[in-house]
N, C-alpha and C positions, 0 to 999 in steps of 0.2 A: 782687373779686379772682378771677381765672379760673385763675391758675397753680396747680399742685398744691402742697400743703404739703410742707415739707422732710422730715418724718417720716411714713411710712406706717404705719397701724395697721389691721389686718384684724379685722373683727368675729369674735368667737369663736362657735362653734356654740351657738345658743340665746340669745346675748346680745341684750339690748334695744338699740334704736337710740340711746336717750338715754345708756345706759351706754357704748356705743362712742364716741359723740361726746364725752363727758367725757374718756375716755382719749385720744382724738385731740387734744383741746385741750391737755391736760396735756403730751402728748409734744411738742407744737410750741410750748410756752411761751405759750399763749394762754389768756385767760379764756373761759369758756363763752359769755359775752355777745359777745366779739369774734368767736368762731367763727360764731355765729348771724348776726352782722352781715355777715360775708363771704358767707354764703349769701343773705341778703336783699338784699345790694348788687347782685346780678344781677337783681333784680326777681322772684325766686322766692319762692313762698309756703312758710311752715313750718306752715301750718294742718294739723291732723291728722298732725303729724310722727310721733308714736308709733303712730298707728293705720294710716293709709294715705296717705302724702304723695303729691303729684303726681309723675308719672313724670319730669318735668324736674328736680324737686328731688332725686330719687334719683340721677339721672345726674350732676348737679352734685356731690353729696356723694361719689360714687364717684370722680369726677375729682379732687376736692380731696385725697382720701385715697389715690388711686392703687390702688383695689381694684375687684373685680368688682361691677357694679351689682346682680347677683342676690344677692350676699352682703348688700348694704345692704337690699334689699327683704325678704330673709329675716329681718332683725332687727326688722321692724315687725310689728304685729299682723295686718296684711293676710295674713301667711303662714298664718294660721288661718282665712282666709275659706273657707267651704265645709265647715269642720269644726265648730269651737266657735263661730264667728261667721258672721253673714250681713250683709255690708256692702253689699248691694244698695241703691242709691239714695244712697250717700254721694258727695258732690260737694265737692271741695276749694274750689271757687269759691262755695259756699253754706254760710255758717256755721250755718245752721239745719238742714242736711240730716242732721246726726247724730241729730236727734230721731226720724227714721224708723228708724234702727238701734237706738236706745235703746228704742223702743216694742216691739221684739221681745223684750226682756227679757234680763237677765243680761249686759248690755253693760258693757265696762270704763268706769269713771268716773275721777274724779281719784284719784290715789294708786295704790299697788301693795302687794302682799304681798312678803315676803322670806324667804329661808332664811339666817339669820345664819351658819351653818356654811359655806354656799357662798360667801358674801362673804368669810369669813375665809380660805377656801382659794384663791379666784381673783380676788376683788375685782371680780366682774362681776355685773350685775343681769340676770336672765332675763326675756325678754318674756312667757313663759308665766305668770309670777307675777301678771300683770295679769288673767288669765282667772279668772273666778269658779268654773269647774269644776276648777281646780287648787287643792288645799288642803294638799298634803304634798310633801315631798321624799323620793323613794324612795331616793336615794343615801345620805342621812343618816338615813332612817327616822324623820323628825320632821315635826310640823305646821309649816306656814308661820306667820309672825307678821304681823299686819295693822296694828299700831299701835305707834308709838314710845313706850316707857315713860316718856320724859322729857317730851316736848311733848304726849303724848296725842292725836296726830293720825296719820292714815295716812302712810306713807312716800311721799316725792315729792309731797307735797300743796302744791305751789306753782302758782299760777295765772298769774303774770306771765311765766313762761318754761318751756319744756320741759326745760331743763337746770338742774341745781343750781349755785348760785354757788360752792359749795365744791369743785366739780370731782369728780375720781375717787376722792377719799379716802372710806373706808368709815365715814362719820359720817352722821347723819340729814340735816342740811342744810335742814330745813324753815325757812322764814323766820319770824321773830318779828315781831309787829306788822303794820302796814299795808305796810311796804316791805321790800325784800330785803337791807337792810344787815346785819341780825343774824340768825344762823341757829342752829338747835339743833345742838349739837356732841356729841350722844350717840354713843358708839362702838357701831356696830351689831353688831360681831363679839362683843360681850360679852353680848348678849341671850340669856337662857336659853330653850331650846325644849322643848316637850312632845313626848314620843315618840308616834308615831302607832300606833294599834292595828293588828293584822293585817288586819282588815276594811277599814280606811281605806287601808292600803298596797296591798291587792289591788285596791281600786277605783281608786286613783291609777295603778297599773300598767296597768290596762285603759284608763283615760283617756289616759295617755301613749302607749299603743299606737295609739289612735284619732287622737290629734293628729299622730302620725307617718304617718297615712293608711294604716294596716294594718287589715284587717277585725277586728271583735270579735264573738264569738258572743252572741246574744240568744235566750233560750229554747232553747239548744242548736243554733241555726242561725247560720251566718256572716251578718253584717249590715253593710250599708253604714255607713261611718264617720259620716257626717252623721246618718243615721237613729239610730244607737246613741246619739250624744251628745244628739240631740234627745229620744229616749226617756228618757235619764238625767235631763236637765234637767227635763222636764215631770213625770216620776214623782216626782222629788224635790220639786218644787213642790206636788204633790198631797199628799205625805207631810207637808210642812211645815204645810199647812192642817189635815190630820187630826190633827197633833200638838198643835194648840191645843184639841182636844176633850177633855172629861173622860175620864179613864182612859188617855190616851195615855202618861202617865208610867210606867205599868205595863209598857208594851211596850218602851220605850227610855229610857235616862237622858237622852239629849240632848233628848227631848221635854219633860221637866220643866224643863230649863235654858232651852229656848226659851220656854216659858210664863212663867217668872219674869223673863226679860229683856225680854219684849215685852208684859207685862201692861198697862202704862200706855200703850202705843202704839196701842191699838185694833186694828182690822182692818189687816193688812199685805198688801200686794200682792206675795206671794212670787214670782209669775211675772215681775215686773219687776225686783225686787232681792231676792236671798236674804239670809240673815243675814250681817252683816259679820264675826262671830266665826268664824274658820276652823275652830275645833273643832266648833261646832254644825253648820256647813255641811258639814264633812268627814264627820261621822257620819250626817247626813241623806243625803248622797250615797252613803255606803257602804251604808246600808240599802236605798236604791233599787237600787244596782248589784247587791247580793246577789240581789235578786228577778230582775233582768234576766239575771244570770249563771246562773240555775237551768238544769239540764240539759234541762228541758222545761216546757211551759206549765203542766201540772198541778202540778208542784213549785212553780213561781212563784206559782200561785194559792193554794196552801196557805200560803205565806209571807206573802202579801198579805192574806188573809182577816182576820186580827186587826186590821189597819189599817182596812180598808174597813168593818169592823163598827162603827167609831166614827162613821160618817157620821150626822149629825144628821137628825132628821125635820123636813122643811120642806114648804111648799106645792108646790114644784117636784118633790118626790120625791127619793130618794137619787141616782138617776142625774143628775138636773138639778143637784143640789148639786155633785156631783163634776165634771161637765162645765163648770160655771161657774168652777171654780177652777184649771183647767189647760187645756192644749191636748191634746185627745184624739188622739194619733197612732194609726196602725193597731195597733201592738203594745200601746199602753196601752188602746185600746178593747177588744181581745181580753182583756186581763188583767182589766179592770173588769167586763166582761160575764160572764166566767166566774166571777169571785169573787162577783158578785151573784146568780148562779144559785141557785135555792131549795135544791137538794140540797147545794150548797157551804156555804150559810149554816147549814143544819141540821147538817151535818157539824161545822162549827166549834162550834156550840152543844153537841153531844154530846161533843166532845173537851175542852171547856174548863169545863163546869159541874162544880161540886163534887158528887161522887157519894156517895150514902148506901149504895150497894151496890157490890160487886165481883163482876162476873159471871164464871162459869166457862163458857166457850163450849161445853164438852161438854154442858152442860145446856140448850142452845138448839137446837131443831130447825130444819130448813131453813125450815119454814113453821109459824107459830104455830097451835096447834089451833083449830078452828072455835069451840068454846065460849068460849075466851078472847077471840076476836074479837067474838063476840056480846055479851060482858059488858063489854068495855072499849074496843073500837076502832070500833064502829059510829058512823058520823057524823063520824069524824075526817078522812076523805078522800072525795073524789068518785070515786076510782079503784075498780076492781073489788075484791071481797072477796079474791080470790086474790092480787092485787097488794099489797094492804094487809097481808095476813098475812105474805107474804114480806118486805115492807119492814120490818115490825115486828121480825122476826128479825134482819135486817141491822142495824137500829138498835141492838138489844141487843148485838150483837157489836161495833159501833162504840164502845161504852162501854168496851171492853177496851183497854188500852194498846197491845197488839200489832196491833190492827186500825186501821191508819193511813189507810186509804182504803176506799171502797166495794168496790173490786175485791178488796182483801185480805180484807174481811169475807166476801165470797162464797166465796173460796178456803178460808177457815177452816171454812165450812159445807159444803165439798165440792162447790161449784158453780163453773161457769166464771166467771172474773173479769168478763167482759162482762155477765153476767146481773145482777151486783150494781150495776154502773154504770147500766145501762139502767133497772132497777127504781127506783133512787134518783132518777134524773132524772124519771121518770114520776110517782112518788108524791109527791115533794117539791113538785112544781108544783101538785098537786091537794089539798094539805092544807087543811083547813077550820078548823084550830085553830092557835094560835101554837106556837112551839117549846117554850115552857115547859109548856104543857098537854100537848103530845105526849110530852115527857119524863116527865111525871107518869104518863101512861097506860102508858108503857113500864115504869115501876117496878111498877105493879099487875100487868101481864102477867108480869113476872119473878117476882113473888110467886106468881102463879097456876100457874107451871110447877113449883112445889115438889111433891114426892111423898114423903110420910112413909114409904111402904113401902120406899123405897130406903135403904140404910144411910147414905148421905151426904145424904139429903134431896133429891137431884136424880137424875134418870135420865141416863144417858150415851147421848145420841142418836148419837154416833159409833159406839158399840158396836152399837146397833140397825141402823144403816146397813150396817156390816160384815156383820152376820148376814144381812141381806137380800141382799147381794151373794153370799154363800156359797150361799144357797138357790136362786139362779138356776141353779146347777149340779146341782140335784137335782129329781127328779120325785116322790119318795116322799110328801112332805107334800101335794102337790097331788092325787095319786091317792087318798090316804086321805080327804082332804076331799071330793073328787068322789064317791067310792064311798059315803060315809056320808050326805051331805046333798044332792048334786046329781048324780045318776046321768046317764050319757050326755053328760057335759060333754066336749068335745073336748080332746085333749092340747094343741092349739094355743092354748087359752085360758089355759095356765099363766102366760104373760107378763102377761095382763090381771089374773089373780088376784094375782100378785106385785105388780103396780103398785097394785092396790087396797090391799094390806097396806102398801106403801111410803107411800101417801098417807094412810091412816087409822090405821095403827099406828106407823109410823116418823115420820110427819109430815114426809115428804120432799116435795120439789117434783116434780110429775108429769113434768117434762122430764128429771129426773135419775134416773128409775127404772132399775134394772139391766136391766130387760126390753128396753130400747131399744139395748143394746149400746154405750153411750157416745155415741150420737147423739140429737139432738132428735127426738121422734116426728113423723112426717108427718101430713098431714090424714087419711089413711085409717086410720092406727093410732089416732089420737085418736077417730075416729068409732067404730071397732070397740070401743075401750075403753069409750066412753060406752054403747054398746049392751049390753056385758057388765054394767056397773054397773046399768043400768036393769033388767036381767033378774033381779037378785039380790033375793030376798025377805029380810025381816029375819032370819029364822033362819039363812039361808045366810051373811049378812053376819056375824052373831054367831059362827058356827062358823069362818068364814074368819079372823076376828080371833083366835079362840082357837088356830087352827092355827099362828099365827106363833110362839107360845110353845113349841110342840112341836119336838122334834128333827127336823131335815130328813132 
């Protein structure tokens, strides 16, 4: 039959091709089988009708219904080629070519999800419901439903035809038994839906934006649509594998439900087929999307570290295990490598361990005193003594709830934020003890910082630092010290003398001495300071230390 049908029906925006054809058949008094016969009567193929039918088939359907061929093409899943799907290699003349598409993972299979509320409102099935990245309806703020409560099968789970025998009525229509003569008559509009969480709705909104081919930010930067959806799928795949590890149920409720529903199924290839349950899949996707939606990579890494910490120990190493279970896209590679960085892992350990102490950051100097280093930290790292002493102070500050990053820890100690990050990267990579041993050493260092002469049992190093800054504006203390114990000392040496007090009495970092005027000392200043220190005899050092307690 080549003549157009009497009644024209235009596909609605987002409507699937099978839903449209069922409405077209009903409007023209045809059964769905008769309509397909009209199409095949011209020798046209209906293979991959819902996915990507042949161009001639689309043209013929448009002619039958007297509609724009582009509208027909938009109702197929090929409309998502280049976003949620990669249909490269699909050939309508080769019934085996779909294997290449399916091998890429998360490809549509038999059946579809539905939003019962949408069916109740418009009696149309959406093509996006077949996409496994789609798990919720943002219009009705509810999760999609994947299985008929009556026949316990996916919706549209018929293999003998693309169209349901029942036509466009909102009932299940799945055939019973081996043939198509009996169908499930469950009213789909009566199915109760679960409300979607805010996180799931936020994720679905971003996915819908990407499916509409508008850019979506990843780590705070606008990202190509296909790249974002690829990142989302592969990060979710990795999270699903990590969710099967012990302890994952403490990070997310959906991880516990995933473990209970797949315990008997052995190892699952989540990269090929994610969980069928829309709720589990939705929350896994939402967890991944929240990481990708972080304002910057550092924030994303902080969110991802608890998950990557679940990586099991294997012969291939943590990175090998992670890479074997997903596709490492450029963004995912950056995320994993940053999360596996030694200073990131130690940061997570300090943030999450059960603390037996509550530090007061005022009682922590910028640099741990040398005698505490000798007693507790020697041999813990291959870095220099000065670096380890600074790092120990930063680690103690990190145990405080307000110190949420190495940069913040440095700022709390009155140092540039970059100094904290650089020190953490350097020293974490050179630790010779595990995180638990390092944390135990920090506890003993904290105990060693106690001073019973102070009313609170702790010295306030911020007060000492403020005093040193005030002394930079005075010469009196320096002139008295020089007159009594080191005659003929040049006035220009006052900065070196104050730096000595800053390093040995205040236990401040040499780079932050008030004598440098807020700048890091250059090579000449450092050399002159070392010469000054080398020239001091023990009595002069003792008196210079005592001079710090005197009024300026």
